Residue, then its C-alpha position, 0 to 999 in steps of 0.5 A: x382906412x377909406x380916408x387913407x385911400x382918399x388921401x393917397x389918391x389926392x396926394x397922387x393927383x397933386x403929384x401928377x398935376x404938379x409934374x405937368x408944371x414942373x421943369x423936369x416934366x416927367x409927363x409924355x404925350x404919345x400920338x395914338x393915331x397917324x396925323x395926315x400931313x396932306x390937309x388943306x387950311x380949314x380941314x378938320x383933323x382928329x388928333x388922339x393922344x395918351x399922356x403917361x408919367x415916367x412909370x407909364x401910368x395914365x395921367x389925366x389933367x384938365x385944360x389940355x390942348x393941341x396946338x397945330x402950327x404951319x410950316x413957316x410958323x406964322x399961323x397956328x390953331x389951338x383946340x382943347x381936347x376931350x378926355x376919352x378915358x384915363x389918360x387918353x385925349x382926343x381933339x377935332x383940330x382945324x388945320x391953320x392957313x399954310x398947312x400942318x408944320x408941327x403939333x404940340x400938346x400943352x397943359x397947364x401952360x406947359x408944352x408936353x414932350x411928345x415921344x413920337x412927334x409929327x413929321x411933315 
């Protein structure tokens, strides 16, 4: 019985990981704290978000990061996130030259759709 539970958990983990990299990508990110638009180049900004699958379950994967791109699209910073709880992430990101234009969440080389995107 314990072996079956372990196998089921492994299958669910593999499904969650492959869903991040799939074209249909059912994993969604939702920012859980406001992102201040008025930060200057070099300032640190705390960005927190959660990852959920299509059913609303927490998704935890490795190598998740946030990318901040300036409004002109010419400069950016990338910061790896720390997992704070299942499906919850936090990054102490640095604002690129030019300020904050867009903020994206990526994992396994794939951009994750954000349910509440940052608007400047």
